[in-house]
N, C-alpha and C positions, 0 to 999 in steps of 0.2 A: 193872450193876444199877442200875435207876432207883428212887429213892425217891419217896415220895407228895409231897414238896413240889416236886420237879422236874416232875411230871405236873401239878400245880396250875398252875404258872408257865406253862405251854404254853397253857391254855385261855383263854377269855375273861376279861379282867381287869376291865372295868368295864361293867355292864350298864346300859341306859337307863333302868331303874326306880330305880337306886342313886344315893345323894347322893355328890358328890365328896369326896375326902378333906379333912379339917378344914384342911389346910395350903393349899389352893387359894385361898381369899380373901385370905390373907396374901401369897401370891405375885403375886396379880393387883394388890393394893395397891402393892407392891414396884415391880412394872413400870410402873404408872401414874405413881408419883412420879418414878421415874427418866426416863422419857421426857418428861414434861411439865417436869420441872426442866431437863433438856437444851435442849428447844425454847425455853424463856423464858430461861434464863441465858446461853446463848451469844449471841443478838442483844443482850441487855442489856450483856454485856462489851464486844462489838464497837462497839456505838453509844456507849457511855461512852468507849472508848478513842478513837473518833473524834473525840471533842468535840462531838457532837451535843446538842441541848437535850432537855429532858424531854419536850416536846411530840412531837418527832421520835420518841423511843423509844416513847412510848404509841401512835402511829400504826403504829410498826413491829411492836409486840406484839399490836396488836388483830387483825390477819389471822391470826395464829398461834393465839391464843385461840379464835377464830371457827372455823377450820379444825378444831381439835381437838373443838370442840362439835359440829359439824356430823358429823364422823366417828363421834363417840360416839353421836349420835342415830341414825345410819345403822345402826351395829352393833346397837343396841338393837332397832331395828325388824325387822332381818333375822334376829335370833336367835330 
């Protein structure tokens, strides 16, 4: 025997004219923080452990930040 709840779950869950759940922005921020932190933190630790200078670290992190900026703009334009 099927209940009303089971039949509702089988249909369309999100419609184009609906707003996403309130949890979505928080999950997006969490993903952004985790991905940016990993991409900045790992090169920083490796360069510092290698004994390189501050200017070398700045030049190593600049392309990372530039690539993140470019991909963010590309995603914003394509969305």
